[in-house]
C-alpha positions, 0 to 999 in steps of 0.5 A: 466501502462503507460510508462515513457516518453522516451529520448534515445540518443544512436546510433542504434548500442548500443541502441539495446543491451542496451535495450535487457539487461535492458529488460532481467532484470526482476523487481521482483514486476511488473514481467516484464523486465524494458523496457516492464514495461515502466520504462526506461526514459533516455538513453545517452552516454558520452564517455564510461559512460552510463547515465540511467534514470529509472522511477518506477510506484510504490515506492521502494526507499530502493531497488535503490542501489541493482537495480543499482548494478545489472544492472551495472554488466549486462551492463558491458559485453558491450565493449562500456560501462565502467560506469553507471550513474543511476538516479531513480524516482517514478511517480505513475499514478492517478488511480480509479477503480470507474470511476463515482466518482470524484477523491479526490483533490491532491490524486492520488491513494486510498487504502482501508484496510479491514477485515471481522471481528475485532481483526485481526490487521487491523489498525495496518497493516494500519498504518505500511503500510502507513508508509512503503509506505512513507519509500519507497519514496511515499507521503502518507496520512491515513484516519481513517474510523472506525467512532465508534472505531477510533484508528489511533490518538493513534497509530500515537501519535497524539491524542491531534491534533484538526483540524482547518479550515481557511474558515469554509469549509475545515479542516487541517490534522494532520501530524505524522512520515512524513504522513498526517492523519485524523480521527473522533478521532481528534474531540471527547473527549477521553471518547466520543463515536460516537453514530450514525446510519449507514447513519450518520456514512457514512456521517461523513466518506464522510465529513472527506474524502472530507473536509480535506485539503490533501496535494499532496499525492501518496497514501491515505490509508483508514483504514476501520472498520470491517465488510461489512455494510453502511460505507464499502458500502459508501466507495466502491461506492462513494470514488475513490478507486484504490484497496483494501487490505484484512487483516486476521489471519490464523484461520478459523473464520477470513478467513470465514469473510475475504471471505465476504470482498473479495466478497463485493469488487468484487461486486462493482468492486474494485480490490483486491490487495492481502491478508495480513495474520497477527499473522501468527506465533509466534517465541519464544524470548528465543529459536527461536521456531516458532509456529502457535497458530492460525493455518497455511497456511490459508492466502496462501490457501485463496489467491490461492483459489481466485487468488489474491496475498499473500502480506505477513505473519506478526508475532505475536510479542509483540513489534508490539502492544507496538509500536502502543500503544506508538504512534510510529509504528514498521516501524519508531520505529525499521526501521532496524528490520525484521518486518519493512522489512516485512511491506516495502516488503508488501508496494512494492507489494501493490504499484506494484499491484496498478500500474498493475491495469491500465493494468489489468481488475478487478480481477475476484474471484469466491466465492461459499457458499460451499467453 
């Protein structure tokens, strides 16, 4: 993780204490002090007003107010400072785990969202993750890599979009709720199926990825199809993926298949950023009783076993399904809800893990058949 360019205009007498206080403030997602994490970009003093510039390598815009208040309180112990004026920016690095693959024009980082099996809510998680990253201040796109069962057009409410090409080579992406989107579903009629063999489907994915006019993006989220077949291998070997998120549910059969997904990413040296446990629990809307219809703690045990973060545990709620069916996922349909807050928390964790991949080697996960 590269440090922000530094512009420090304080006396040595004041600089040392200020830096010490800022480095004592631990960023909750990078698990480092602000100085050690390279987030402090500017320090100057105007009378007794400290002018502070912070530049984060991951999006966390909804946390800015609380961060400034906490830092101001800590700096207030210094007699030379009566006021803190803070500017916060977000600048992600351009990172790929696959150095042999050319970067995608205009795209800084690529996040693959995968699952070992279908039916675990991976696409719902993908769209809400993309929208949550955008809510935290990032420029985001999403690619629907499920060639056989594209669902992103419906989930984003843009099923009627059709790409256009000005030069006959590159095609436009859809825009929905502030993010860009591309899908084979934009090119098929509602009742039309993509009946292709694996290599043809993998080739179609490559075209969608490389022949789309993506705007400037901090993150491109790729909603992968379930399994570990041709499309997944194409993605993991020929696309400059930065890291992968694995979605599972707590029951044993989903966890067993999720393990295969983790194993695939390990074999192709793509860091696993963490696990999202979907449908983790159900809370009765009448009495508030919490129950675990698919089992409990499966995701946390799996994360601990394979030494990857548990990014979040999402509830089984009717409105999450209804929101994507209506083309307005929960993060934008009900941004003040507890569920939207969970997705934004996951987004911040994913962004921070991506930032840390620049200073960490690929996650090493030991998987044996007898586990």
